[in-house]
Structure formats: C-alpha cells, structure tokens
N, C-alpha and C positions, 0 to 999 in steps of 0.2 A: 221934211221927212220921208225917208222910204219905209214902205211898209214891208213889215215882215213876211216871209214866205215860209209858209208850213211845208215840211217836207214828208214824203210819204214813209211809212215802215220799210217800204222796199229800198225805195232811196237810200235812207240811212243804212241797212244792211250792204248795200253796194259799195258803200263808201268805207267800211272798216275794212282794216288791214290787219296782220300780225296773228298771233296764236292766241287761243282762250286758256284758261287755267288749266282745264280740263285736259287739253291737249298736252301741255307741259308736263302735267303729272303721270300722264298715259306714257309719254317718252320718256321721262326720268324712270319709272319702273322698268322698262323694257330694257333701257341701258343698263340699269343695276342687275338686272336678273343676268343679261348678257355677260357683264363683267365678272358676277359671282361665277358662272360657269367656267370661264376663262381661268381664273383664280384657282378653282377647285381642280382644273383639267392639270395646271402648272404645279400643284401641291402634289397630284397623284403621280406625274411624271417625275418628280423629284425622289418621292419615295420608291418608285420602281428603281430609278437609277442608283440610289442607294442599296436597295436590297440586292441588286445585281453586282454591286461593286464588292459587297460583303462575300457574296457567294464566289466570286472570282478570287478574292483573298483568302478565303478558308481553303477553295480548291489548291493554290499555290501553297500554301502551308501543309496540306495532307501530302502533295506531291514532295515537298521538300524531305519530309522525315522519311518516306520511302526511299528516295535516292540515298539518303545517309545511310539507311540500313544495308542497302544493297553493297555499299562499300564497306561495309563493315558485318558479312552474314555470320562470322563466327559467333558474334553475341546477340543472335536476331531474337532468342526467346527473352533477354534480358532489357531488350526495348520496351516489353509489353507495360503498361500504366494506365490508369484511368481518370487520374486527376491532373494531367498537364493544363497548366493555365493558372494553377493557385498559387504559383511562387513558391512551391515545396522544393524546387529540386537544387541541390547547393553548387554554389559557384565551383567548377573544377580546379584542383591542384595544380593541376599540368594544363597550360593551354596548348590546344592542338593547333590553332593558326596563331603566328605573331603578328606584329604590326607590318606593314608594307607586304602584305600578301603572303609572307613567308609561312611554310607549312612546318610546324614542329613534328618531329618522329615518334607520333604516339604509340603507346601498345593498343590493343583492340579494346581492352577495358576503360584506358583512358579515353580513347576515341567515345567509346559508348557512352561515357559520364558527359564529355564534351556534346556531343549529340543531343542527348536529352535536354543539357541545360540552354542550349540554344534555340532547340525548338520551342522550349516552353517560354523563352523570351520573345520568339516570334507570336506566340499565341499572346502574350501580355501587351504587344503593340509596344514593346519599347525601343523599336526602331524609328518611331515618329513619336515625338513629344513637343507639349506644349506649356512650357514652365517645367513644372515637376510631372506632369501628368501623362501618362501614355495613351497616344490616340490613334495609334498604328493596326489596331485590332477590332473587330465588332465586339458589342456589348455583350457581356454574359458568355463568352467563348471557354469552352472547355475543350481537350483534347482527348482522346482516347486510341490506345494500340492494343489490338488484340492478335497475340501470338499462337497458331495451333500446328506445329510443326515447321514446314515451310510455308502455310498459308498465312497471310496476313492480311488483317481489316484495320485500316486508319479511319477514326470518325473524328471529324470536327463540328461541335455543335455551338451556336450561338442564340441570342434573343433578336428574334425579327421585330421590327417596328409595329406592323399590324398583325393583329390575331387572325388566323386562318384556321388551318387544321396543324397538329403535331406534325413536324417535318420527319420524325422517325417513324411514323405509323406503318410506311411500306418499306422498312428496313429490316435489318437483322433482329435478333433478340439482342446481340451484343450492343448494336446501336442503338436500342432503346434504353439502354443503362446509362450512355453517354449524355450528360447534360439534364436540365431539368425539364420533365415532359410536362408540358403545355402546350397551349393552342399558338405561342409565340415561338416556338422551337424550331429553328432551320437547321440542316445537316448537310454535310458533302460525307459520302462514305466511299473510300476508295478500297478494291479489295485486289490483292495481286499474290503473286508467288515468288518467294526469293529463295533460289539454289545457293548452297554454300560449295562452291566449286574449287577445287584446290588450284 
C-alpha cells in the first residue's frame, strides 16, 4: 500500500484555480452598476430627443399660422384667439382647398375660417392617427394668437415630459397666459409684423 502524502497549505493554495464567490459577486455588482448607467443614459437621450421633436413640431405650427396670416392680411385682427387646440373651431362651410391640390377662390373671411380651423387641426395632431386617436402633436398643446395693430405674437404651449422651470417665465405677459402655468410647460413664441399691402 502506498502511504498518504500530506500536502502543505501552500501547495494546496497553489493548485486552486478559478474564482471565489466574493470575486464573482463583486464582478456582478460592478457589471450591474455599469448597465444601470447605460440604461439611464439611454433613457435620458430618448427624453431629450422627444423634447427636441416637440419643440421642432411646435415651431412648424407657429410658423404655419404666421404664413397663413401673411396671405390674408385684411383679416389680421380676426385671427386672434387664445384657445386653439381645444377643438372649438367649426368646420368651414366653404372649403378653400379642394382635392388634388385645387384651390377654391375663397373670400378673405372664408379663408380666415379655413385657416383657423386647419391650424387647430394641426394643434390637435389630426394629421397622424393611431386608430381613432390623434398622435401628431405634443401633449397638452394650446395655441394662442395675439394681434396688436400690425404686430403679431404666436404662442404654442405644451406639456413637457420632465419638470424643470415654467417655459413662459422669460416670455411676454401674453405668452404667460397661454397654456397651463406649471413646471412642465414648454413654449415656442414667435413675434412678427404683418403689413397690409394693397
């Protein structure tokens, strides 16, 4: 029979391979913390992208109604209103744009009604729908048009995703009345002059 050899503690330690449970747990914690940071960064990037998209969308809407007003300057004062986006604008009885891009010869007043209705439809996001729900506009959107003589101020307010500061805090007194005042309010404000040239 062969005798048993006793191994020293140093020899046993030299033969061990692999990781201890503590090393595995530390590696798992470090990996988890790193992944959480990546996910947080990804979420923040998506939020910022969405906020930028809403800002661009609101800018397009404000520019659209100013362009409409420039084409119908005799009705300038009648474009004013502070609750666009509530769905209160009636459907015009005379369509100023027919199918296939044909333009109907509307009077100035008919064009005014057409423009007000279609701007409100933009604010309601009716151009893009999922089922029967409008999804083409930011949440809580409100449009306001202020006219003083030939000076026009167009304000588009909406609800941002993350609370910060009130988007109207650095704008005019008119802009402060447009939309709900809170830390989620975001705004685009455009000021211009529209001349009624013969």
